[in-house]
Structure formats: C-alpha cells, structure tokens
C-alpha positions as CSV (number, residue, x, y, z in Angstrom):
1,M,4.2,5.5,1.3
2,G,7.6,6.9,0.4
3,W,8.8,10.5,0.5
4,N,10.4,12.2,-2.5
5,V,13.0,14.5,-1.4
6,I,14.3,17.2,-3.7
7,V,17.7,18.5,-2.9
8,S,18.5,21.9,-4.4
9,P,22.0,22.2,-5.9
10,L,22.2,25.6,-4.1
11,S,22.1,23.8,-0.7
12,N,25.6,22.5,-1.2
13,A,27.1,25.1,-3.5
14,R,30.0,27.3,-2.4
15,F,29.0,30.9,-2.5
16,P,29.4,33.1,-4.2
17,V,28.9,31.1,-7.4
18,P,30.2,32.6,-10.6
19,L,27.6,34.7,-12.4
20,E,27.3,35.0,-16.2
21,W,25.0,36.9,-18.5
22,E,24.9,38.1,-22.1
23,E,25.0,41.8,-23.1
24,P,23.4,42.7,-26.4
25,P,25.0,45.5,-28.5
26,G,23.5,48.9,-28.0
27,A,24.0,52.3,-26.5
28,G,22.9,51.3,-23.0
29,A,24.7,48.0,-22.7
30,V,28.1,49.1,-21.4
31,P,26.8,51.4,-18.5
32,T,24.3,48.8,-17.5
33,A,26.9,46.0,-17.5
34,R,29.6,47.9,-15.6
35,R,27.1,48.9,-12.9
36,L,26.0,45.3,-12.6
37,V,29.6,44.1,-12.1
38,V,30.0,46.6,-9.2
39,A,26.6,45.7,-7.8
40,I,27.5,42.0,-7.7
41,V,30.9,42.7,-6.1
42,R,29.2,44.8,-3.4
43,E,26.4,42.2,-2.9
44,W,29.0,39.5,-2.4
45,G,30.8,41.7,0.2
46,V,34.2,41.5,-1.6
47,P,36.6,43.6,0.5
48,L,37.6,46.2,-2.1
49,S,38.2,49.9,-1.4
50,E,36.1,52.5,-3.1
51,V,39.0,53.3,-5.4
52,A,39.4,49.7,-6.4
53,L,35.7,49.5,-7.1
54,Q,35.9,52.5,-9.3
55,E,38.9,51.0,-11.1
56,L,37.1,47.7,-11.5
57,E,34.1,49.5,-13.0
58,L,36.3,51.3,-15.5
59,C,38.1,48.1,-16.5
60,A,34.8,46.3,-16.9
61,S,33.5,49.2,-19.0
62,E,36.5,49.1,-21.3
63,V,36.6,45.3,-21.8
64,I,32.8,45.1,-22.4
65,A,32.9,48.1,-24.8
66,N,35.7,46.5,-26.8
67,A,33.8,43.2,-27.1
68,L,30.6,44.9,-28.3
69,V,32.3,47.3,-30.7
70,H,34.8,45.0,-32.3
71,A,32.7,41.8,-32.4
72,G,29.6,43.7,-33.4
73,E,27.3,41.3,-31.5
74,R,26.4,40.3,-28.0
75,C,29.1,39.3,-25.5
76,A,29.0,37.1,-22.4
77,V,30.2,38.6,-19.1
78,T,31.3,36.3,-16.3
79,I,32.3,37.4,-12.8
80,R,33.7,35.2,-10.1
81,W,35.3,35.6,-6.7
82,H,37.7,32.9,-5.7
83,S,40.8,32.6,-3.6
84,G,40.8,36.3,-2.7
85,R,40.5,37.6,-6.3
86,V,37.7,39.0,-8.3
87,R,37.9,38.0,-12.0
88,V,35.8,39.5,-14.8
89,E,35.8,37.7,-18.2
90,V,34.2,39.0,-21.4
91,A,33.7,36.5,-24.2
92,D,32.9,37.5,-27.7
93,R,32.9,36.0,-31.2
94,G,35.2,38.5,-32.7
95,A,38.2,37.3,-34.6
96,E,40.2,40.4,-33.9
97,L,42.8,39.8,-31.2
98,P,43.1,42.4,-28.4
99,G,46.0,44.8,-29.0
100,R,47.4,47.8,-27.1
101,E,49.5,49.4,-29.8
102,R,47.8,52.5,-31.3
103,E,49.0,55.5,-33.2
104,E,49.6,58.6,-31.1
105,E,47.0,60.6,-33.0
106,A,44.3,58.0,-32.6
107,T,41.2,59.1,-30.7
108,S,40.4,55.6,-29.5
109,G,42.1,52.3,-28.8
110,R,43.7,53.0,-25.4
111,G,41.2,50.9,-23.4
112,L,43.5,47.9,-22.8
113,M,46.4,50.1,-21.8
114,L,44.1,51.5,-19.2
115,V,43.1,48.0,-18.1
116,E,46.8,47.0,-17.9
117,A,47.5,50.1,-15.8
118,L,44.6,49.6,-13.3
119,A,44.0,45.9,-13.0
120,D,46.3,43.6,-11.0
121,V,46.6,41.3,-14.0
122,W,44.8,40.9,-17.3
123,G,45.0,38.7,-20.4
124,W,43.1,36.9,-23.1
125,H,42.8,33.5,-24.6
126,P,41.3,32.3,-27.9
127,T,38.1,30.1,-27.9
128,V,36.6,27.9,-30.6
129,T,34.2,30.7,-31.4
130,G,36.2,33.9,-30.6
131,K,38.1,35.0,-27.5
132,V,37.9,35.8,-23.8
133,V,39.5,38.9,-22.4
134,W,39.8,38.9,-18.6
135,F,41.2,40.9,-15.7
136,E,41.5,40.4,-12.0
137,Y,41.5,42.4,-8.8
138,P,42.8,41.0,-5.5
139,E,40.9,41.7,-2.3
140,T,42.1,44.9,-0.6
141,R,42.1,45.3,3.1
142,E,42.8,48.5,5.0
143,A,46.3,48.3,6.3
144,P,47.7,50.3,9.2
145,C,49.6,53.3,8.0
146,P,53.1,54.0,9.3
147,T,51.8,57.0,11.2
148,F,52.6,55.8,14.7
149,G,48.8,55.4,15.3
150,W,47.7,58.7,13.7
151,G,45.7,57.3,10.8
152,A,45.2,54.5,8.3
153,A,46.0,54.1,4.7
154,V,43.7,52.3,2.2
155,G,45.3,50.2,-0.5
156,L,48.6,49.3,1.1
157,R,49.9,45.9,0.0
158,T,51.9,43.2,1.7
159,A,55.2,42.2,0.3
160,G,55.0,40.2,-2.9
161,Q,51.9,42.0,-4.2
162,P,53.0,44.0,-7.2
163,K,50.2,46.5,-7.7
164,K,51.2,50.1,-7.2
165,V,49.8,52.2,-4.4
166,S,48.8,55.8,-5.2
167,R,47.9,57.0,-1.7
168,I,50.0,59.4,0.4
169,C,50.0,58.8,4.1
170,W,51.0,61.5,6.5
171,A,53.3,60.4,9.3
172,A,53.0,62.3,12.6
173,K,56.4,62.9,14.1
174,P,57.5,65.1,16.9
175,A,59.1,67.5,14.5
176,G,55.8,67.9,12.6
177,R,53.9,66.3,9.8
178,V,56.1,64.7,7.2
179,P,54.6,63.0,4.1
180,A,55.6,59.4,3.8
181,R,55.0,58.0,0.3
182,T,53.7,54.4,0.4
C-alpha cells in the first residue's frame, strides 16, 4: 500500500505572493479597491508610515479610476511587495495612453500629476490588449531625528533615495527650540 502525498504550492511559496483581482466598472469600485490595496499592505505588515499609506491609497484611487473611466470596462489590479518596494499595477483594455497634460481650466485630468507627485516612481507600458499603469512606494522606516535625542521624525530617507520629505523636526538646542527642516 502506497501513500499519496499532496504538496501544496503554498508550502514552498515566498510570502507575500502578489495578489490580483478584477474591478468591474461602477460607482463603488474605486473606494472598494483602494481600501483593499491598503488592507493588503497592512496585512502583509509592510513598514509604511500612516502618511505613506494615505498617499498609496490616493494613488491607487487615481490609477484605478482612470482605468475604469477611460477604458469603460473592468480593470485588473495587482499588488506586490518585493525587495523593499510595494508596487500597484492596474491593467485595462483602453487604447488611450496615460497623459498628464491638461488645460488649466479643466475640472479633471490631474490624477497622474498627483501620482507623479506622491509616488516614489510611476510609469506605464503597453500590452497586447491595452496598457498597465503602475506606481511604487519604498518601505519607510522611522529614522532618528537630528534632535539630539528629543524626538523622532517619520519619513526621513537615507542618501540616494529621491523622495521628498515634508515633515518638520524640532531640534532641541541649549538656546531654545529651533526648527530644522528635513
């Protein structure tokens, strides 16, 4: 009598594995999808500050909304965490290429400018059936603030990481508190 052993592919997968799902067009699709992106990142335990999570959610919202509005049909959302970076990809069947140039009077069309301003990097590439628009966020770690031990700043980057930092750190000096821009 022989034993049949079933080996699950999950037993030797590297976690977290990329997740992909389809979003149908509709009024509730974008809020649901952006909340799911943030929930996945939290579940994976990706070290992102609350500010970075809010920015990630906003970028996801913009890219997913663009895909649903411009393609007019469902889109595929993929999220992955690899080598210290979270990447969100949105694939659609739309032929229209993403663009950032809009007229000043336009009431819409600024979403990709927002993504460009908030995400570490973003881009797009054509596919056989349409295109994929993606953006990435690096892991963020709390870094010591130059306060001589009087606090910590969230979002400071090491040399070579280009993303801007918008926090102000207060440095305690013998002469009083002096703001130190970081």
